[in-house]
C-alpha positions in Angstrom: 32.9 -19.5 8.0 31.5 -20.9 11.2 31.8 -24.7 11.1 29.8 -25.5 14.2 27.0 -23.7 15.9 28.0 -23.1 19.5 24.4 -23.2 20.8 23.6 -26.6 19.2 26.6 -29.0 19.6 27.0 -31.4 16.8 25.2 -29.4 14.2 27.2 -28.1 11.3 26.4 -25.0 9.3 25.3 -25.3 5.7 27.4 -23.6 3.0 25.8 -20.4 1.8 24.9 -20.5 -1.9 24.1 -16.8 -2.5 27.2 -15.3 -0.9 28.8 -12.3 -2.7 32.5 -11.9 -2.2 33.5 -8.2 -1.7 37.2 -7.3 -2.0 38.8 -6.4 1.3 39.4 -2.7 2.1 42.6 -1.4 0.7 43.4 0.5 3.9 41.9 0.0 7.4 38.8 2.0 7.8 37.8 2.1 4.1 35.3 -0.1 2.4 35.4 -1.5 -1.0 32.0 -0.3 -2.4 31.1 -1.1 -6.0 30.0 1.8 -8.2 26.3 2.0 -8.5 24.8 1.5 -11.9 23.5 4.7 -13.5 19.8 5.2 -13.4 18.0 4.4 -16.6 15.4 6.8 -17.9 12.1 5.2 -18.9 11.7 5.1 -22.7 9.1 7.4 -24.1 6.1 5.5 -25.5 4.2 6.6 -28.5 0.8 8.2 -27.7 -1.0 5.3 -29.3 0.3 2.9 -26.6 -0.3 5.1 -23.5 -2.8 3.7 -21.1 -6.2 5.2 -20.7 -6.9 7.2 -17.6 -7.8 5.1 -14.6 -11.5 5.1 -13.8 -12.8 6.5 -10.6 -12.0 4.4 -7.5 -14.6 2.2 -5.8 -14.3 4.5 -2.8 -15.0 7.7 -4.7 -18.0 6.0 -6.5 -19.3 4.8 -3.1 -19.1 8.3 -1.6 -20.8 9.8 -4.6 -23.7 7.3 -4.1 -23.9 8.2 -0.4 -24.2 11.9 -1.2 -26.8 11.2 -3.9 -28.9 9.1 -1.7 -28.4 10.7 1.7 -27.2 14.3 1.0 -24.5 16.0 3.1 -22.3 13.7 5.2 -22.9 15.9 8.3 -26.7 15.1 8.0 -26.1 11.4 8.3 -26.8 9.7 11.6 -23.7 7.7 12.6 -26.0 4.9 13.7 -27.2 4.6 10.0 -23.7 4.2 8.6 -23.6 0.4 8.8 -27.0 0.1 6.9 -25.9 2.7 4.3 -22.6 0.8 3.7 -24.5 -2.6 3.5 -27.0 -1.1 1.0 -24.7 0.9 -1.3 -21.3 -0.7 -1.2 -22.2 -3.7 -3.3 -23.4 -1.3 -6.1 -19.8 -0.3 -6.7 -18.3 -3.7 -5.9 -16.9 -2.5 -2.5 -16.8 -4.6 0.6 -19.5 -3.3 3.1 -17.0 -3.5 6.0 -14.5 -1.4 4.1 -17.2 1.0 3.1 -18.3 1.4 6.7 -14.8 2.0 7.9 -14.4 4.7 5.2 -17.8 6.4 5.8 -18.0 6.5 9.6 -14.9 8.7 10.2 -16.0 11.0 7.3 -19.5 11.4 8.8 -18.0 12.1 12.2 -15.6 14.6 10.8 -18.3 16.4 8.8 -20.4 16.6 11.9 -17.5 18.2 13.8 -17.1 20.8 11.1 -14.2 19.3 9.2 -14.7 18.9 5.4 
């Protein structure tokens, strides 16, 4: 172990507490690597304890609202995206800035013929 740091004279290194000692290689050029633990298979849970399906995401609910209120994304004026995000995002508990950054690229892509 290094007893003194060559770039800071007079300072001593602290002993490492979480050091794992690995046995030296038996022959030069080989490494002593411990055997990996076998992977454990998850235990099957009874059907009664399985989680319910995850509800729709905020993003998908927001985009559904946009389509309900404004129709096809290609028909939306990009200048109106900020106002749309400000008005509809809170209805699905989505941040208006996040909604705007999601909606604007989709509107532009739809206008360029990408769906």
